[in-house]
Phi, psi and omega in degrees: 000133183289148179287159179298116182295338178287352182289349176263354181290143173302138169236074190289149164280140185241129184236158177224136177219174181228143170266112176252150179234156173257180183297349176265357181086017177272151186271137170293135171234129179262158175253098184291146181281344188242010181233154173257021175214160176285152185220175171264159178290138181154183176174188186296144177281132181264165175311133178084349178271146167268163177307319183289319177300320183291321179299311175308316175295314178303311186295327179286319178300310186279319187251349180076012184235160177230060179292158179288142181260132178265212193280162184290132179253314185227141164243129187227124170270107182226078178303156181221128184307329178270351184230349181084205186294132176230150170223128186239138175252134179237124178252163175273106175281353183070196179272126178269110177281181183298325176299324175285317177306318174301331179271003187279132171241110184285142174281109190289345179282344177244324188231144174248356174172182178213158182212157173249137188229149171290133186300326184294339178243018187295338176287352173278342182241359178217177183282156191305313183302320175290317177299322178295319177299314180298315179299311172307311186291322174294325171287329174291324176295319176296322183272356181066029177240177172240143183237137171257136180234154168236124185051037178086352179256140182297143171254123181259000000 
């Protein structure tokens, strides 16, 4: 009997996040309680969720707010040695004005804080693959495009 051909199919973990900005154009970075680097708000997609539903749920869980989530900026195929195949969707969270910032209530089980950073110096505050994703996402936002990445690098 032949083996199941689907055994060779990729079964990536899939996550969705959002790029939020302040009025100065700086990107929001969250301080996870369980990681040693800054990240963007977001998380893994659960069974039955779409990427947009997942990012909205994750933002609500992590930050306690429900701002509108905009268009897709980045899709990144980014396998990780400790987690296997991963696919990440990054959406435009737009600008969070003071009204939104005043409503933020962090989930202490997930986050210990948040900060805004200049995109030009983002590599100084997070790991390279996230920095590349943010840089490409910010450019896509400005150009009105969506970019496909592999390990945070543009594929031509």
